[in-house]
C-alpha positions in Angstrom: -188.5 -9.7 -51.5 -185.4 -7.6 -51.5 -184.4 -8.7 -48.0 -184.2 -12.3 -49.1 -180.5 -13.5 -49.4 -178.8 -13.9 -52.6 -177.1 -17.3 -53.4 -173.9 -17.4 -55.3 -172.9 -21.0 -56.1 -169.4 -21.4 -57.6 -168.1 -24.8 -58.7 -164.9 -26.2 -60.2 -164.7 -29.4 -62.1 -162.8 -32.5 -60.9 -160.9 -30.7 -58.2 -159.1 -32.7 -55.5 -160.3 -31.8 -52.0 -156.8 -30.9 -50.8 -155.8 -28.4 -53.5 -156.4 -25.3 -51.4 -153.7 -23.2 -49.8 -155.3 -23.6 -46.4 -154.8 -27.3 -46.6 -151.7 -27.6 -48.8 -149.1 -24.9 -48.3 -147.7 -25.7 -51.8 -150.9 -24.4 -53.4 -151.5 -20.7 -54.2 -155.3 -20.1 -53.9 -155.6 -16.7 -52.2 -159.2 -16.0 -53.2 -160.5 -19.4 -51.9 -158.3 -19.2 -48.8 -159.9 -15.8 -48.0 -163.3 -17.2 -48.6 -162.6 -20.0 -46.2 -161.2 -17.6 -43.6 -164.4 -15.6 -43.8 -166.6 -18.7 -43.7 -166.4 -22.4 -43.0 -164.2 -25.0 -44.8 -165.8 -28.4 -44.7 -163.1 -31.0 -44.8 -165.3 -34.1 -45.2 -167.6 -33.2 -48.1 -168.5 -36.0 -50.6 -169.9 -36.1 -54.1 -173.0 -38.3 -54.7 -171.3 -39.9 -57.7 -167.7 -39.4 -59.0 -168.7 -38.4 -62.5 -170.1 -35.1 -63.9 -173.7 -35.6 -65.0 -174.9 -37.6 -62.0 -173.3 -35.3 -59.5 -174.2 -32.0 -61.2 -177.8 -33.2 -61.5 -177.9 -34.0 -57.8 -176.7 -30.5 -57.0 -179.8 -29.0 -58.5 -182.4 -31.7 -57.7 -181.5 -32.8 -54.2 -181.8 -36.4 -55.3 -179.3 -39.2 -55.6 -178.5 -40.2 -59.2 -180.5 -43.4 -59.0 -183.6 -41.2 -58.2 -183.3 -38.2 -60.5 -182.6 -40.2 -63.7 -179.2 -38.8 -64.9 -177.5 -41.8 -63.4 -174.3 -41.9 -65.6 -172.3 -40.0 -68.2 -174.2 -40.3 -71.5 -177.6 -40.0 -69.8 -179.9 -37.1 -69.6 -181.5 -35.5 -66.5 -185.2 -35.6 -67.3 -186.5 -32.1 -67.9 -189.6 -32.6 -65.7 -187.6 -33.2 -62.5 -188.1 -30.3 -60.1 -184.9 -28.2 -59.4 -183.8 -25.8 -56.8 -183.7 -23.0 -59.5 -187.3 -23.6 -60.5 -188.4 -23.4 -56.9 -186.4 -20.3 -56.2 -187.8 -18.7 -59.4 -191.3 -19.3 -58.2 -190.4 -17.4 -55.0 -189.2 -14.3 -56.9 -185.5 -15.1 -57.5 -183.7 -14.4 -60.7 -181.9 -17.6 -61.6 -178.8 -18.0 -63.8 -176.2 -20.6 -64.9 -173.0 -19.5 -66.6 -170.4 -22.0 -67.6 -170.7 -25.8 -67.6 -174.0 -27.6 -67.2 -173.5 -31.2 -68.5 -177.0 -32.3 -67.6 -177.4 -33.8 -71.1 -175.2 -36.1 -73.2 -173.0 -35.4 -76.3 -175.4 -37.4 -78.5 -179.1 -37.2 -79.2 -181.7 -39.8 -80.1 -185.2 -39.4 -81.4 -186.5 -40.3 -77.9 -183.9 -38.4 -75.9 -183.0 -35.0 -77.5 -180.0 -33.2 -76.1 -179.1 -29.6 -76.8 -175.6 -30.3 -75.5 -175.0 -32.6 -78.4 -173.8 -32.4 -82.0 -174.7 -30.7 -84.3 -176.4 -28.3 -81.9 -173.2 -27.6 -80.1 -171.8 -25.9 -83.1 -175.0 -24.3 -84.3 -174.1 -20.6 -83.8 -177.5 -19.3 -84.6 -179.2 -21.7 -82.1 -177.0 -20.4 -79.2 -177.4 -16.8 -80.4 -181.2 -17.2 -79.9 -181.2 -19.4 -76.9 -180.5 -18.3 -73.3 -183.0 -20.3 -71.3 -185.0 -21.4 -69.6 -183.1 -24.6 -68.8 -183.7 -26.8 -65.7 -185.0 -23.9 -63.6 -182.5 -21.4 -64.8 -184.1 -18.3 -66.4 -180.8 -17.1 -67.9 -178.3 -19.4 -69.4 -174.8 -19.0 -70.9 -173.2 -22.4 -71.7 -170.1 -24.1 -73.0 -169.1 -27.8 -73.0 -165.4 -28.1 -73.7 -162.6 -28.8 -71.2 -159.5 -26.8 -72.3 -158.9 -27.2 -76.1 -161.5 -29.9 -76.7 -163.4 -29.6 -80.0 -166.7 -29.2 -78.3 -166.0 -25.5 -77.9 -168.7 -23.1 -79.1 -172.1 -22.2 -77.7 -172.2 -19.0 -75.8 -168.5 -19.1 -75.1 -167.8 -19.1 -78.8 -170.1 -16.1 -79.3 -168.4 -14.2 -76.5 -165.0 -14.9 -78.1 -166.3 -13.4 -81.4 -167.6 -10.4 -79.5 -164.1 -9.9 -78.0 -162.6 -9.7 -81.5 -161.2 -13.2 -81.5 -162.8 -14.2 -84.8 -160.3 -17.0 -85.4 -161.0 -18.6 -82.0 -161.4 -22.1 -83.4 -157.6 -22.3 -84.0 -157.2 -22.7 -80.2 -159.3 -25.9 -80.2 -158.9 -29.4 -81.5 -161.0 -31.0 -84.3 -163.8 -31.0 -85.1 -163.8 -27.3 -84.2 -160.2 -26.6 -85.4 -157.3 -28.1 -87.2 -154.6 -28.3 -84.6 -153.1 -31.3 -82.9 -153.6 -31.9 -79.2 -151.3 -29.7 -77.1 -149.4 -30.9 -74.0 -149.4 -28.7 -70.9 -149.2 -25.3 -72.6 -152.3 -23.9 -74.2 -151.7 -21.2 -76.7 -154.9 -19.3 -76.0 -154.3 -15.9 -74.4 -155.6 -15.7 -70.9 -158.0 -12.9 -71.8 -159.8 -15.4 -74.0 -159.7 -18.3 -71.5 -163.2 -19.5 -70.4 -162.4 -18.6 -66.8 -162.3 -14.9 -68.0 -165.6 -15.4 -69.8 -167.3 -17.0 -66.8 -166.1 -14.3 -64.4 -167.1 -11.4 -66.7 -170.5 -12.8 -67.5 -171.2 -13.7 -63.9 -170.5 -10.2 -62.8 -172.7 -8.9 -65.5 -175.5 -11.1 -64.3 -175.0 -9.9 -60.7 -175.3 -6.3 -61.9 -178.5 -7.1 -63.8 -180.1 -8.8 -60.8 -179.0 -6.0 -58.4 -180.4 -3.4 -60.8 -183.7 -5.2 -60.9 -183.9 -5.2 -57.1 -184.4 -9.0 -57.1 -182.6 -11.7 -55.1 -180.6 -13.9 -57.3 -179.4 -17.5 -57.5 -176.4 -17.7 -59.7 -174.3 -20.8 -60.5 -170.9 -19.8 -61.8 -169.7 -23.2 -63.1 -166.0 -23.4 -64.0 -164.4 -26.1 -66.2 -161.0 -26.4 -64.6 -159.0 -28.3 -63.4 -160.6 -31.1 -65.3 -158.0 -32.7 -67.7 -156.6 -32.3 -70.4 -153.8 -30.8 -68.4 -153.5 -27.5 -70.2 -153.1 -23.9 -69.1 -152.0 -20.6 -70.8 -148.8 -18.9 -69.8 -147.8 -18.2 -67.1 -150.0 -20.7 -65.3 -148.6 -23.8 -67.1 -145.2 -23.2 -65.5 -146.3 -21.6 -62.2 -145.4 -24.8 -60.4 -142.0 -26.6 -61.1 -142.7 -30.2 -61.7 -139.1 -31.1 -60.6 -140.0 -30.0 -57.1 -143.1 -32.3 -56.9 -143.4 -35.9 -55.8 -146.1 -37.8 -57.6 -148.4 -40.1 -55.6 -148.0 -43.8 -56.4 -149.3 -47.2 -55.5 -147.9 -49.0 -52.5 -146.7 -52.4 -53.4 -149.4 -55.0 -52.6 -152.1 -52.5 -51.8 -154.4 -53.9 -54.4 -153.9 -57.6 -53.5 -157.1 -57.8 -51.5 -159.1 -55.4 -53.7 -161.5 -56.5 -56.5 -159.8 -57.6 -59.7 -160.3 -54.5 -61.7 -157.9 -52.5 -59.4 -155.1 -54.9 -60.1 -155.8 -54.9 -63.9 -155.3 -51.1 -64.0 -151.7 -51.7 -63.1 -151.1 -54.0 -66.1 -149.6 -52.5 -69.4 -152.4 -53.8 -71.6 -155.3 -55.1 -69.6 -158.3 -56.7 -71.2 -161.5 -55.3 -69.8 -163.8 -56.7 -72.6 -165.6 -59.0 -70.1 -167.1 -55.9 -68.5 -168.5 -54.4 -71.7 -172.1 -55.5 -72.4 -173.5 -52.2 -73.6 -172.6 -52.1 -77.3 -169.2 -50.6 -76.8 -169.8 -47.9 -74.2 -166.8 -48.7 -72.1 -166.5 -48.3 -68.4 -164.7 -45.1 -67.3 -161.3 -45.9 -66.0 -161.1 -49.4 -67.4 -157.7 -49.1 -69.1 -154.1 -49.2 -68.0 -153.2 -46.5 -65.5 -149.4 -46.9 -65.8 -147.7 -43.6 -66.4 -144.1 -42.4 -66.5 -143.2 -40.7 -63.3 -141.8 -37.6 -65.0 -145.0 -37.2 -67.0 -147.1 -37.7 -63.8 -145.2 -34.8 -62.1 -145.6 -32.6 -65.2 -149.3 -33.3 -65.3 -149.6 -32.6 -61.6 -147.8 -29.3 -61.9 -150.1 -28.1 -64.6 -153.2 -29.3 -62.7 -152.0 -27.2 -59.8 -151.6 -24.3 -62.2 -155.1 -24.7 -63.5 -156.4 -24.5 -59.9 -154.5 -21.3 -59.3 -155.8 -19.8 -62.5 -159.4 -20.8 -61.5 -158.8 -19.1 -58.1 -157.9 -15.8 -59.8 -161.2 -15.6 -61.6 -163.3 -16.8 -58.6 -161.6 -13.9 -56.8 -162.9 -11.5 -59.5 -166.5 -12.6 -58.9 -166.1 -12.4 -55.1 -164.5 -8.9 -55.4 -167.3 -7.7 -57.6 -169.9 -9.0 -55.2 -168.1 -7.0 -52.4 -167.8 -3.9 -54.6 -171.6 -3.9 -55.3 -172.2 -4.1 -51.5 -173.9 -7.5 -51.8 -171.5 -9.7 -49.9 -173.2 -9.1 -46.6 -176.5 -10.6 -47.8 -175.2 -13.4 -50.0 -174.6 -17.0 -49.2 -171.5 -18.0 -51.2 -170.8 -21.7 -51.6 -167.8 -23.1 -53.4 -167.3 -26.8 -54.3 -166.5 -29.2 -57.0 -168.6 -31.9 -58.7 -166.1 -34.7 -57.7 -162.5 -35.3 -56.9 -159.5 -36.5 -59.0 -156.8 -39.1 -59.1 -153.4 -38.1 -60.4 -151.3 -41.0 -59.2 -152.8 -41.9 -55.9 -153.0 -45.7 -55.5 -151.5 -46.0 -59.0 -154.6 -44.5 -60.6 -154.8 -41.5 -63.0 -158.5 -41.3 -64.0 -161.9 -41.5 -62.5 -163.8 -44.8 -62.5 -165.1 -47.4 -60.1 -162.4 -46.5 -57.6 -164.0 -45.1 -54.5 -161.0 -43.7 -52.8 -161.2 -40.5 -50.8 -159.2 -38.7 -53.5 -162.1 -39.2 -56.0 -165.1 -38.9 -53.6 -164.1 -36.0 -51.4 -164.5 -32.4 -52.7 -163.6 -29.0 -51.4 -166.6 -27.2 -49.8 -166.6 -23.7 -48.5 -169.7 -21.8 -47.2 -169.7 -18.1 -46.3 -172.5 -15.9 -45.0 -171.3 -13.0 -42.8 -173.0 -13.0 -39.4 -174.6 -16.3 -39.9 -171.9 -18.9 -40.7 -169.1 -18.8 -38.1 -165.9 -17.7 -39.8 -162.5 -19.3 -39.9 -163.5 -22.8 -39.0 -162.4 -26.1 -40.5 -165.5 -28.2 -40.1 -165.1 -32.0 -40.0 -168.8 -33.0 -40.1 -169.9 -35.2 -43.0 -171.4 -33.4 -45.9 -172.9 -34.5 -49.2 -173.5 -32.3 -52.3 -177.0 -33.8 -52.5 -177.9 -31.6 -49.5 -177.1 -28.3 -51.3 -180.5 -27.6 -52.8 -182.3 -28.1 -49.5 -179.8 -25.9 -47.8 -180.2 -23.2 -50.4 -184.0 -23.3 -50.0 -183.9 -23.1 -46.2 -181.4 -20.2 -46.4 -184.0 -18.4 -48.7 -186.7 -19.1 -46.1 -188.4 -21.7 -48.2 -189.6 -25.2 -47.4 -187.9 -28.4 -48.7 -190.2 -30.4 -51.0 -191.0 -33.9 -49.6 -189.8 -35.5 -52.9 -186.2 -34.3 -52.2 -183.8 -36.8 -50.5 -181.7 -33.8 -49.5 -181.5 -32.7 -45.9 -180.9 -29.0 -45.2 -177.6 -28.2 -43.6 -178.5 -24.5 -43.1 -179.0 -24.8 -39.3 -176.0 -27.0 -38.9 -173.8 -24.6 -40.9 -174.8 -21.9 -38.4 -174.3 -24.0 -35.3 -171.1 -26.2 -35.2 -172.6 -28.3 -32.4 -175.3 -29.7 -34.7 -175.1 -32.5 -37.1 -177.6 -33.9 -39.5 -175.8 -36.9 -41.1 -173.8 -39.8 -39.5 -173.0 -41.2 -42.9 -173.2 -40.3 -46.6 -173.9 -42.4 -49.7 -172.0 -42.4 -53.0 -173.4 -44.2 -56.1 -171.6 -45.3 -59.2 -173.1 -47.1 -62.1 -171.3 -47.4 -65.4 -173.1 -50.1 -67.3 -176.6 -51.5 -67.0 -175.3 -54.6 -65.3 -171.6 -55.1 -65.3 -170.2 -52.2 -63.1 -172.5 -51.0 -60.4 -171.3 -50.1 -56.9 -172.5 -48.1 -53.9 -170.4 -46.8 -51.0 -171.3 -45.9 -47.5 -169.0 -43.4 -45.7 -169.2 -43.0 -41.9 -167.1 -40.9 -39.6 -164.8 -43.9 -39.1 -165.2 -46.4 -42.0 -166.0 -46.8 -45.7 -167.8 -49.7 -47.2 -168.2 -50.4 -50.9 -170.6 -53.0 -52.2 -170.8 -54.3 -55.8 -174.0 -55.5 -57.4 -172.2 -58.4 -59.0 -170.0 -61.0 -57.3 -168.9 -61.2 -53.7 -165.9 -58.8 -53.7 -166.0 -55.5 -51.9 -164.1 -52.9 -50.0 -164.0 -52.0 -46.3 -161.5 -49.4 -45.0 -160.9 -48.1 -41.5 -160.4 -44.4 -42.2 -159.1 -43.7 -38.7 -156.4 -46.4 -38.5 -155.8 -46.5 -42.2 -156.5 -43.0 -43.7 -154.4 -43.9 -46.8 -156.9 -46.8 -47.6 -154.1 -49.3 -48.1 -155.6 -52.3 -46.3 -158.9 -53.7 -47.5 -160.6 -55.4 -44.6 -163.5 -56.9 -46.6 -162.5 -60.5 -46.1 -160.6 -60.2 -42.8 -162.3 -62.3 -40.0 -161.7 -59.6 -37.4 -163.7 -57.0 -39.4 -166.8 -59.1 -40.0 -168.8 -57.5 -37.2 -168.1 -54.0 -38.5 -168.9 -55.1 -42.0 -172.3 -56.6 -41.0 -173.2 -53.4 -39.2 -172.2 -51.2 -42.1 -174.1 -53.4 -44.6 -177.3 -53.0 -42.5 -176.7 -49.3 -42.3 -176.3 -49.1 -46.1 -179.7 -50.8 -46.5 -181.2 -48.4 -44.1 -179.8 -45.4 -45.9 -181.1 -46.7 -49.2 -184.6 -46.9 -47.6 -184.2 -43.4 -46.1 -183.5 -42.0 -49.5 -186.7 -43.2 -51.1 -188.5 -40.0 -52.2 -192.0 -39.1 -51.1 -193.8 -37.6 -54.0 -196.3 -36.0 -51.7 -197.2 -35.8 -48.0 -199.8 -38.2 -46.7 -203.0 -36.4 -46.3 -205.4 -39.1 -45.3 -205.6 -42.5 -43.6 -207.1 -44.0 -46.7 
């Protein structure tokens, strides 16, 4: 069992695909740049859904959100859905998750109980006694907050107390603290930042697994650079906002888009017609107008959050090397979805399936198996990660998984397993429901309601400024992509078991 490879899965949260030094010289990400130099940087990787719960659940189940059940924020991944951690555990792996899960909502009901909800979030004794199992992870250390949000607590809060930071709640907003929301500078000392917690505890878990002589599957799940835009010194001023140019909408680019795109550019849009679920509003359905100076300031801190994240990713990678484990460990770094910080005039995630929101950074390294130093343009989806992890570990892929293993393709740049990827997005039971098909050359988005949609030629129009949906010259391409979308939906239908008889 000891010769089985370890799997170190590292994720950020809401990181734009281009915020790596190897793709953007303005960025400082030395650890991730080195990881990419030693492995492969996939430049066209896509999330299965541009929100947290659905995408994160897909990364452990190998299923699209419409299949695994955690189809939107505020829903819960059913606890009986098989996960990659559970399968690896049965094969002798130690499995751990440290950081953010977000498989469950911030509220519980009698029918759907969530341990990531109030009041359990702030029940210190509960978290002192609970460290798993949880969705196939034997060992668990959780937190829920982004920067100074009042959700802070759980295992992160216990760690802070253990570090001598007994008054840690003062660094967080109500209900955990009494301070007002900060802007850009977060007063928390870096030594108490959750990045430091995740890195320290991840390294401790690696030590435990190595000491036990067992292969491990560890998910080190970071929270940044998800807004609010806050970072401790000196990271909040690492990038000078005065030297940055904020992305912006091009005049007229939303004229041919569905109406909700244009409404985001109004000062006080009325989206009430889309709300049919008792007040659970659609993400992103609000004004996106922002002052240019504030946009640049936010952007600078966002970059700083990425660089701070990179520092602590580097600590985990350095520890793996120091323990002599790097040569037998598959390391994968990615993010659950992308981000909009001014592109197309948008500043928040929602039903806006631009590349900025759907594409994610993806780096894979395994010395001697994955060719090093290559930028790989083949289409990738995060749904495929569980199957890839299983095949790397020498295990079969369950027939119920929609995922396709990329392990052979990662080792051989001449191979390809996908000619297109699917992205789902469902905010309300009926009012906002869209699916997107991405091919090597085009992107098609279909809405469940109405006759509007989006079609972009990603080769001739990489900025996605001209929606071809209604243009006569594009109807043949549109028809072909619509048929391909239906075929992909059929391909993704899970098979609960193999067929064993003719009757």
